[in-house]
C-alpha positions in Angstrom: 50.2 78.7 22.8 51.7 77.9 25.8 49.8 74.6 27.8 49.9 75.9 31.9 48.4 72.8 34.0 46.8 73.3 37.2 49.7 72.5 39.9 47.4 71.4 42.4 45.7 69.0 39.7 49.3 67.9 38.8 50.0 67.2 42.7 46.4 64.9 43.3 45.4 63.1 40.4 42.4 61.6 42.2 40.0 64.0 39.6 42.0 62.2 36.6 44.5 64.0 34.8 45.5 67.4 35.2 43.5 70.4 34.2 44.1 73.0 31.8 44.8 76.3 34.0 42.9 79.4 33.0 43.0 81.3 35.9 45.7 83.6 37.5 44.8 83.2 41.4 45.7 86.4 44.1 48.9 84.7 44.6 50.4 84.8 41.4 49.7 81.1 40.5 47.7 79.7 37.1 44.8 77.6 38.6 42.0 75.6 36.7 38.5 76.5 37.9 37.6 74.0 40.6 40.9 74.7 42.5 40.6 78.5 42.1 37.6 78.3 44.0 38.2 75.7 46.4 41.1 77.7 47.3 39.8 81.7 47.4 36.2 81.1 47.3 33.8 83.0 45.2 34.4 86.6 46.1 37.9 86.7 44.5 37.9 88.3 41.1 38.5 86.2 37.6 41.5 87.2 36.0 41.8 85.4 32.9 45.5 83.9 31.5 46.6 86.1 28.8 47.8 83.2 26.4 45.2 80.8 27.8 43.1 78.7 24.6 40.7 76.0 25.8 42.1 72.7 25.2 41.0 71.0 21.8 37.3 69.5 21.5 37.1 65.7 21.6 35.0 63.8 19.4 32.2 62.0 21.3 31.4 58.5 21.5 29.6 57.4 18.0 26.3 56.6 19.0 25.2 52.9 19.1 23.5 51.7 16.1 20.4 49.6 15.9 20.9 46.0 15.8 24.6 46.2 16.5 26.0 43.8 19.3 25.7 45.7 22.7 29.3 45.5 24.7 29.4 42.6 27.1 29.3 43.1 30.7 32.2 42.1 32.7 31.3 39.3 34.9 32.5 39.3 38.8 33.2 36.8 41.3 30.1 36.3 43.7 31.1 35.4 47.4 29.8 32.0 48.1 26.3 32.2 50.1 26.6 30.9 53.9 24.2 28.5 54.7 22.1 29.0 57.7 21.2 26.2 60.1 17.9 25.1 60.5 15.7 25.0 63.5 13.9 21.7 63.9 
């Protein structure tokens, strides 16, 4: 299996790590679903890459067991409160 990453995802990591490319765009470049639709719209036919295989499934996180301690929340520093002038 050849892993092909979406070139648009590789350029911009704001959505997280690059996605696997599964569709062939009309320009001949392989894209993930998001970027194919973003560039060419919903009217383009979907042409699947020949050697595409879905990424291995990730194991979901284990459910919290009853009685187990909850993870501690990270404390954030609050800004000091400003005193308002008193009219008197």
